[in-house]
LUMMI-127319 format. One record per residue (C-alpha): residue number from 1; residue in three letters; x, y, z. Coordinates in Angstrom, 1 decimal, decimal comma, padded with zeros to 4 digits. Example, Ala and Ser with C-alpha at 12.3 -4.5 7.8 and 13.67 -1.06 7.14 Angstrom:
# LUMMI-127319
{node 1; 'ALA'; {012,3; -004,5; 007,8}}
{node 2; 'SER'; {013,7; -001,1; 007,1}}
//
This chain:
# LUMMI-127319
{node 1; 'MET'; {028,9; -029,1; -032,1}}
{node 2; 'TYR'; {031,3; -028,8; -028,7}}
{node 3; 'ARG'; {034,8; -029,5; -029,5}}
{node 4; 'LEU'; {036,0; -032,6; -027,3}}
{node 5; 'SER'; {039,3; -031,8; -025,6}}
{node 6; 'SER'; {041,8; -033,2; -023,0}}
{node 7; 'ASN'; {041,5; -030,6; -020,7}}
{node 8; 'THR'; {037,5; -031,1; -020,1}}
{node 9; 'VAL'; {035,4; -032,6; -017,4}}
{node 10; 'TYR'; {031,8; -034,0; -018,8}}
{node 11; 'LEU'; {029,3; -034,5; -016,0}}
{node 12; 'LEU'; {026,8; -037,4; -017,2}}
{node 13; 'LYS'; {023,4; -037,4; -015,1}}
{node 14; 'LYS'; {021,6; -040,0; -017,1}}
{node 15; 'LYS'; {022,0; -043,2; -018,5}}
{node 16; 'VAL'; {023,6; -042,2; -022,4}}
{node 17; 'PRO'; {025,9; -044,9; -023,3}}
{node 18; 'GLU'; {025,9; -043,3; -026,9}}
{node 19; 'ILE'; {027,3; -040,4; -025,7}}
{node 20; 'PHE'; {030,5; -042,5; -024,9}}
{node 21; 'LEU'; {031,3; -042,6; -029,0}}
{node 22; 'GLU'; {032,3; -039,2; -029,0}}
{node 23; 'ILE'; {034,3; -038,8; -025,7}}
{node 24; 'THR'; {037,9; -040,3; -026,0}}
{node 25; 'SER'; {039,9; -037,7; -023,6}}
{node 26; 'GLY'; {039,2; -035,8; -020,7}}
{node 27; 'ALA'; {037,8; -036,9; -017,4}}
{node 28; 'ILE'; {034,2; -037,9; -016,8}}
{node 29; 'VAL'; {031,5; -037,5; -013,8}}
{node 30; 'LEU'; {029,1; -039,7; -013,3}}
{node 31; 'MET'; {026,2; -038,4; -011,5}}
{node 32; 'MET'; {022,5; -039,3; -010,4}}
{node 33; 'ASP'; {021,7; -042,4; -012,6}}
{node 34; 'ALA'; {024,7; -042,2; -014,8}}
{node 35; 'SER'; {026,3; -043,5; -011,6}}
{node 36; 'TYR'; {025,2; -047,3; -012,8}}
{node 37; 'LEU'; {027,5; -046,9; -015,9}}
{node 38; 'ALA'; {030,1; -047,4; -013,4}}
{node 39; 'LEU'; {029,4; -051,0; -012,4}}
{node 40; 'GLU'; {031,5; -053,9; -013,0}}
{node 41; 'GLY'; {031,1; -054,8; -016,8}}
{node 42; 'GLY'; {029,8; -051,5; -017,6}}
{node 43; 'LYS'; {030,8; -049,8; -020,8}}
{node 44; 'ILE'; {032,8; -047,2; -018,9}}
{node 45; 'GLN'; {035,5; -049,5; -018,3}}
{node 46; 'GLU'; {036,7; -049,2; -022,2}}
{node 47; 'LYS'; {037,3; -045,1; -021,1}}
{node 48; 'ILE'; {039,2; -046,0; -018,1}}
{node 49; 'ASP'; {041,3; -048,5; -020,0}}
{node 50; 'LYS'; {042,0; -045,9; -022,6}}
{node 51; 'GLY'; {043,3; -043,7; -019,7}}
{node 52; 'MET'; {040,7; -041,7; -018,9}}
{node 53; 'ASP'; {040,1; -040,4; -015,2}}
{node 54; 'VAL'; {036,3; -041,7; -014,3}}
{node 55; 'TYR'; {034,6; -040,0; -011,4}}
{node 56; 'VAL'; {031,5; -041,0; -009,5}}
{node 57; 'LEU'; {029,6; -038,9; -006,6}}
{node 58; 'GLU'; {029,8; -040,7; -003,2}}
{node 59; 'ASP'; {026,4; -040,1; -002,3}}
{node 60; 'ASP'; {024,6; -041,1; -005,5}}
{node 61; 'VAL'; {026,2; -044,6; -005,4}}
{node 62; 'ILE'; {025,3; -044,6; -001,9}}
{node 63; 'ARG'; {021,9; -044,0; -002,6}}
{node 64; 'ARG'; {021,4; -046,3; -005,1}}
{node 65; 'GLY'; {023,3; -049,2; -003,5}}
{node 66; 'ILE'; {026,3; -049,9; -005,7}}
{node 67; 'LEU'; {029,0; -048,6; -003,8}}
{node 68; 'ASN'; {030,7; -051,9; -003,5}}
{node 69; 'MET'; {030,2; -052,9; -007,0}}
{node 70; 'LEU'; {032,1; -050,2; -008,9}}
{node 71; 'ILE'; {034,6; -050,9; -011,6}}
{node 72; 'HIS'; {038,0; -050,8; -009,5}}
{node 73; 'LYS'; {039,6; -047,7; -011,2}}
{node 74; 'VAL'; {036,4; -045,4; -010,6}}
{node 75; 'LYS'; {037,2; -042,7; -008,5}}
{node 76; 'VAL'; {034,8; -042,2; -005,6}}
{node 77; 'ILE'; {034,2; -038,4; -004,6}}
{node 78; 'ASN'; {032,4; -036,2; -002,4}}
{node 79; 'TYR'; {030,7; -033,2; -003,2}}
{node 80; 'GLU'; {033,8; -031,1; -002,0}}
{node 81; 'GLU'; {036,1; -032,8; -004,2}}
{node 82; 'PHE'; {033,3; -032,7; -007,1}}
{node 83; 'VAL'; {033,6; -028,8; -006,5}}
{node 84; 'ASP'; {037,2; -028,4; -007,1}}
{node 85; 'LEU'; {037,4; -030,7; -010,0}}
{node 86; 'VAL'; {034,9; -028,6; -011,8}}
{node 87; 'LEU'; {036,3; -025,3; -010,8}}
{node 88; 'ASP'; {039,6; -026,0; -012,0}}
{node 89; 'LEU'; {040,5; -023,3; -013,9}}
{node 90; 'LYS'; {042,8; -025,3; -016,3}}
{node 91; 'THR'; {039,6; -027,3; -017,5}}
{node 92; 'LYS'; {036,3; -026,6; -019,3}}
{node 93; 'THR'; {033,1; -028,3; -018,2}}
{node 94; 'LEU'; {030,6; -029,8; -020,0}}
{node 95; 'ASN'; {026,9; -031,0; -018,6}}
{node 96; 'LEU'; {025,6; -033,6; -020,8}}
//
């Protein structure tokens, strides 16, 4: 199994809340249907409360009509910002 680390960006595309048990540091990018995890009252709030950065792709939340229903501290990013985030040389990217 992959060793989790604080300099890792985790890309989640599906609603798989069980993976949250393993992720305790780093940053999470919610994409496609995983965007729903960023809704108020969602399980991702625990990760934010522990200091993790959580991002969601702007186009994905707009398409799903949930842009105005997200947890306050979730960072909405565009595609260009997403590319910068995952191509940062100091981070690893893990697609889950």
